[in-house]
C-alpha positions as CSV (number, residue, x, y, z in Angstrom):
1,X,19.4,20.6,-54.4
2,X,17.5,17.8,-52.8
3,X,16.1,18.5,-49.3
4,X,17.4,15.8,-47.0
5,X,15.9,17.3,-43.9
6,X,14.0,14.7,-41.9
7,X,10.3,15.3,-41.4
8,X,9.4,16.8,-38.1
9,X,8.3,14.2,-35.6
10,X,4.5,14.1,-34.9
11,X,2.3,12.5,-32.4
12,X,1.6,9.5,-34.6
13,X,5.3,9.0,-35.6
14,X,6.4,9.3,-32.0
15,X,3.8,6.8,-31.0
16,X,4.8,4.3,-33.7
17,X,8.5,4.7,-32.9
18,X,7.9,4.1,-29.2
19,X,5.6,1.2,-29.9
20,X,8.3,-0.4,-32.1
21,X,10.9,-0.1,-29.4
22,X,8.7,-1.7,-26.8
23,X,7.5,-4.4,-29.1
24,X,11.1,-5.3,-30.0
25,X,11.9,-5.7,-26.3
26,X,8.9,-8.0,-25.9
27,X,7.2,-5.6,-23.5
28,X,3.5,-6.5,-22.8
29,X,0.9,-4.1,-24.3
30,X,3.4,-2.1,-26.3
31,X,0.8,0.0,-28.1
32,X,-1.1,1.0,-25.0
33,X,2.2,1.7,-23.1
34,X,3.6,3.8,-25.9
35,X,0.4,5.8,-26.2
36,X,0.3,6.5,-22.4
37,X,4.0,7.6,-22.5
38,X,3.4,9.9,-25.6
39,X,0.4,11.5,-23.8
40,X,2.5,12.2,-20.7
41,X,5.5,13.5,-22.6
42,X,3.5,15.8,-24.9
43,X,0.5,16.8,-22.9
44,X,-1.7,15.3,-25.6
45,X,-4.8,13.3,-24.9
46,X,-5.9,10.1,-26.5
47,X,-8.4,12.0,-28.5
48,X,-5.6,14.4,-29.7
49,X,-3.6,11.5,-31.0
50,X,-6.7,10.2,-32.9
51,X,-7.9,13.5,-34.3
52,X,-4.7,15.5,-34.7
53,X,-2.1,12.8,-35.3
54,X,0.3,15.0,-37.3
55,X,0.7,17.6,-34.5
56,X,4.4,18.4,-34.3
57,X,6.2,17.1,-31.3
58,X,8.9,19.5,-29.9
59,X,12.5,18.5,-29.2
60,X,11.9,18.8,-25.4
61,X,8.8,16.6,-25.7
62,X,10.7,14.1,-27.8
63,X,13.5,14.0,-25.2
64,X,11.0,13.4,-22.4
65,X,9.4,10.6,-24.3
66,X,12.8,9.0,-25.0
67,X,13.5,9.1,-21.2
68,X,10.1,7.5,-20.5
69,X,10.7,4.7,-23.1
70,X,14.2,4.0,-21.7
71,X,12.7,3.5,-18.3
72,X,10.0,1.2,-19.7
73,X,12.6,-0.8,-21.5
74,X,14.2,-1.4,-18.1
75,X,10.9,-3.0,-17.1
76,X,9.7,-0.1,-14.9
77,X,5.9,-0.1,-15.1
78,X,4.1,2.8,-16.8
79,X,2.3,3.5,-13.6
80,X,5.6,4.1,-11.8
81,X,7.0,6.2,-14.6
82,X,3.9,8.4,-14.6
83,X,3.1,8.3,-10.9
84,X,-0.5,7.5,-11.5
85,X,-2.8,4.6,-12.5
86,X,-6.4,4.3,-13.6
87,X,-8.6,1.9,-11.6
88,X,-12.2,1.3,-12.2
89,X,-13.5,4.8,-13.0
90,X,-11.0,6.8,-10.9
91,X,-7.3,7.9,-11.3
92,X,-5.0,7.3,-8.5
93,X,-1.5,8.5,-7.6
94,X,0.9,5.7,-7.0
95,X,4.4,5.6,-5.4
96,X,6.9,2.9,-4.6
97,X,5.2,2.6,-1.2
98,X,1.9,1.2,-2.6
99,X,0.9,-1.7,-4.9
100,X,0.0,-0.5,-8.4
101,X,-3.7,-1.4,-8.7
102,X,-4.6,-4.1,-11.3
103,X,-7.7,-4.6,-13.4
104,X,-8.1,-8.0,-11.7
105,X,-9.0,-6.3,-8.4
106,X,-12.0,-4.6,-10.1
107,X,-13.8,-7.9,-9.6
108,X,-14.4,-6.7,-6.0
109,X,-16.1,-3.6,-7.4
110,X,-18.4,-5.8,-9.5
111,X,-19.5,-7.6,-6.3
112,X,-19.9,-4.3,-4.4
113,X,-22.1,-2.7,-7.0
114,X,-24.3,-5.8,-7.0
115,X,-24.5,-6.0,-3.3
116,X,-25.4,-2.4,-2.6
117,X,-27.8,-0.2,-4.6
118,X,-26.6,3.2,-5.8
119,X,-28.3,5.4,-3.1
120,X,-28.0,2.8,-0.3
121,X,-26.2,4.0,2.8
122,X,-23.6,1.5,4.1
123,X,-20.3,1.4,5.9
124,X,-17.2,-0.4,4.5
125,X,-13.6,-1.1,5.4
126,X,-10.7,-1.8,3.1
127,X,-8.1,-3.9,5.0
128,X,-4.6,-3.2,3.7
129,X,-5.8,-0.3,1.6
130,X,-2.5,0.7,0.0
131,X,-3.3,3.5,-2.5
132,X,-6.9,3.4,-1.3
133,X,-8.0,1.9,-4.6
134,X,-10.8,-0.4,-3.5
135,X,-12.2,2.0,-0.9
136,X,-12.2,5.1,-3.1
137,X,-13.6,3.3,-6.1
138,X,-16.5,2.0,-4.1
139,X,-17.2,5.4,-2.5
140,X,-17.0,7.1,-5.9
141,X,-19.6,4.6,-7.2
142,X,-21.9,4.5,-4.2
143,X,-22.4,8.1,-3.0
144,X,-24.3,7.3,0.2
145,X,-21.5,5.0,1.5
146,X,-18.7,5.9,4.0
147,X,-15.6,3.9,4.8
148,X,-12.2,3.5,6.3
149,X,-9.0,2.1,5.0
150,X,-6.4,0.5,7.2
151,X,-2.7,-0.2,6.6
152,X,0.4,-0.8,8.6
153,X,2.4,1.5,6.3
154,X,2.3,5.2,7.1
155,X,3.7,5.9,3.7
156,X,0.9,4.0,2.0
157,X,-1.7,5.8,4.1
158,X,-0.3,9.2,3.0
159,X,-0.8,8.2,-0.6
160,X,-4.4,7.0,0.1
161,X,-5.2,10.3,1.9
162,X,-3.9,12.3,-1.0
163,X,-5.9,10.2,-3.5
164,X,-9.1,10.7,-1.3
165,X,-8.5,14.5,-1.4
166,X,-7.9,14.5,-5.1
167,X,-11.2,12.7,-5.7
168,X,-13.1,14.9,-3.2
169,X,-13.8,11.9,-1.1
170,X,-12.0,12.9,2.1
171,X,-15.4,13.7,3.8
172,X,-16.5,10.1,3.4
173,X,-13.2,8.2,3.7
174,X,-10.9,8.0,6.7
175,X,-7.6,6.1,7.2
176,X,-6.0,4.4,10.2
177,X,-2.6,2.9,10.7
178,X,-3.3,-0.5,12.2
179,X,-2.9,-4.2,11.5
180,X,-6.0,-5.4,9.5
181,X,-9.0,-4.6,11.7
182,X,-7.3,-4.2,15.1
183,X,-9.1,-1.7,17.2
184,X,-12.5,-1.9,15.5
185,X,-15.6,-3.0,17.3
186,X,-17.5,-6.2,16.5
187,X,-20.2,-6.0,13.8
188,X,-19.0,-2.5,12.6
189,X,-19.2,-2.8,8.8
190,X,-21.7,-3.8,6.1
191,X,-18.9,-4.5,3.6
192,X,-15.4,-5.7,4.2
193,X,-12.9,-5.8,1.3
194,X,-9.2,-6.7,1.1
195,X,-6.5,-7.4,-1.5
196,X,-3.9,-8.9,0.9
197,X,-0.5,-10.2,0.0
198,X,-0.9,-13.7,-1.4
199,X,2.3,-14.6,-3.3
200,X,4.2,-17.5,-1.9
201,X,7.5,-16.3,-0.5
202,X,9.5,-18.7,-2.7
203,X,7.8,-17.5,-5.8
204,X,8.6,-13.8,-5.5
205,X,12.0,-14.0,-7.1
206,X,10.4,-15.5,-10.2
207,X,7.9,-12.7,-10.7
208,X,8.1,-10.2,-13.6
209,X,10.5,-7.4,-12.9
210,X,7.6,-4.9,-13.1
211,X,6.2,-6.6,-10.0
212,X,9.2,-7.8,-7.9
213,X,11.3,-4.8,-8.5
214,X,8.7,-2.1,-8.2
215,X,5.8,-3.2,-5.9
216,X,6.5,-3.2,-2.1
217,X,7.4,-6.6,-0.7
218,X,4.9,-6.0,2.1
219,X,2.1,-6.1,-0.4
220,X,3.3,-9.2,-2.1
221,X,4.6,-11.8,0.4
222,X,1.9,-14.0,1.7
223,X,4.2,-16.4,3.6
224,X,5.5,-19.8,2.7
225,X,2.2,-21.0,1.2
226,X,0.7,-17.6,0.3
227,X,-2.2,-18.1,2.7
228,X,-1.1,-16.5,5.9
229,X,-3.0,-13.2,5.4
230,X,-6.3,-15.2,4.9
231,X,-5.7,-17.2,8.2
232,X,-5.5,-13.8,9.9
233,X,-8.3,-12.2,8.0
234,X,-11.0,-14.8,8.1
235,X,-11.8,-14.6,11.8
236,X,-11.3,-10.8,11.9
237,X,-13.7,-10.3,9.0
238,X,-16.2,-12.6,10.7
239,X,-15.8,-10.4,13.9
240,X,-16.2,-7.0,12.3
241,X,-18.8,-7.7,9.7
242,X,-22.4,-6.9,10.5
243,X,-24.9,-9.8,10.3
244,X,-26.0,-10.1,6.8
245,X,-23.0,-8.1,5.5
246,X,-20.8,-8.9,2.6
247,X,-17.1,-9.5,2.4
248,X,-14.8,-9.9,-0.7
249,X,-11.1,-10.8,-0.7
250,X,-8.9,-11.1,-3.7
251,X,-7.0,-14.3,-4.1
252,X,-4.3,-15.9,-6.3
253,X,-5.8,-17.8,-9.2
254,X,-4.9,-21.2,-7.6
255,X,-6.0,-20.4,-4.0
256,X,-9.8,-20.6,-4.3
257,X,-10.5,-23.8,-2.5
258,X,-8.1,-23.2,0.3
259,X,-9.3,-19.6,1.0
260,X,-12.9,-20.7,0.7
261,X,-12.3,-23.4,3.3
262,X,-10.6,-20.9,5.7
263,X,-13.7,-18.6,5.6
264,X,-16.0,-21.5,6.1
265,X,-14.0,-22.6,9.1
266,X,-14.4,-19.0,10.5
267,X,-18.1,-19.5,10.4
268,X,-19.2,-18.1,7.0
269,X,-21.9,-19.7,4.9
270,X,-22.6,-19.4,1.2
271,X,-19.0,-18.7,0.4
272,X,-18.3,-18.7,-3.3
273,X,-15.3,-18.2,-5.6
274,X,-15.8,-15.6,-8.3
275,X,-13.8,-15.5,-11.5
276,X,-12.3,-12.4,-13.2
277,X,-12.8,-11.4,-16.8
278,X,-9.9,-13.7,-17.7
279,X,-11.9,-16.6,-16.4
280,X,-9.5,-17.2,-13.4
281,X,-10.5,-17.6,-9.8
282,X,-10.0,-14.1,-8.4
283,X,-12.2,-13.3,-5.3
284,X,-13.7,-15.3,-2.4
285,X,-16.9,-13.7,-1.1
286,X,-20.3,-14.4,0.5
287,X,-21.8,-11.9,-1.9
288,X,-23.4,-12.1,-5.4
289,X,-21.5,-13.6,-8.3
290,X,-21.3,-11.0,-11.1
291,X,-21.0,-13.8,-13.6
292,X,-24.4,-15.1,-12.6
293,X,-26.2,-11.8,-12.0
294,X,-26.7,-8.8,-14.2
295,X,-24.5,-5.8,-13.3
296,X,-26.9,-2.9,-12.6
297,X,-26.7,-0.2,-15.3
298,X,-26.4,2.9,-13.2
């Protein structure tokens, strides 16, 4: 008799099958997404998939993977499915109460690591901290620094505090519920960072489902022209930043000249627009431009 039993599913076959489903549905980055879902469903690491690709996947693991893939096909982001997202060199918990951190925001980290030496003590504030991504990534990179993250969402602050504890950074990071920098004294910080909401209100309905259906509207809506947060932030950042300090704010790719002008009107000099790795305008700052300066190898 011929054995018609199907071969047992393995890590590599599960990965390829998940990848094919995501690719057929025109999901961005199907290979990476499929690998992350396989890792989560099976408890395997990326190295396991490479070095032990024929490890058998159990029925329970395959069922968990099928559930994850089904959710991704409905355009739920992988970070929401798994409840965590890598950013810079750290791993963060994410919930529906916080923006899922994006690689574009790491441009702010490039500026911070150029502006402050590895063992240099300095104080920073992350305005609208959300998951705490910017603050905690900087503190993890610069071990003599201390900082505070502010947000008007109590739920977001709870996520940020949990992330700080998980990274053993709660001793150097504090969090406060307030609007931007309200309550802080003049000239309090050496470094001020923010990734504020900058999507035009009328454009939100046209965003990808991964964004409009899963990121909090509070972290997206920048008002009718997308610039309201910068009008509020520019004078506040000028007020709380120490003389000679550095600020860095993320922007939409088409907002560079307008945001630059707002910070110049607030009194800043040497304001520049920094591009991200995709060659799009991404950050307005008075700090060093990573594209024109060597990133320190530390």
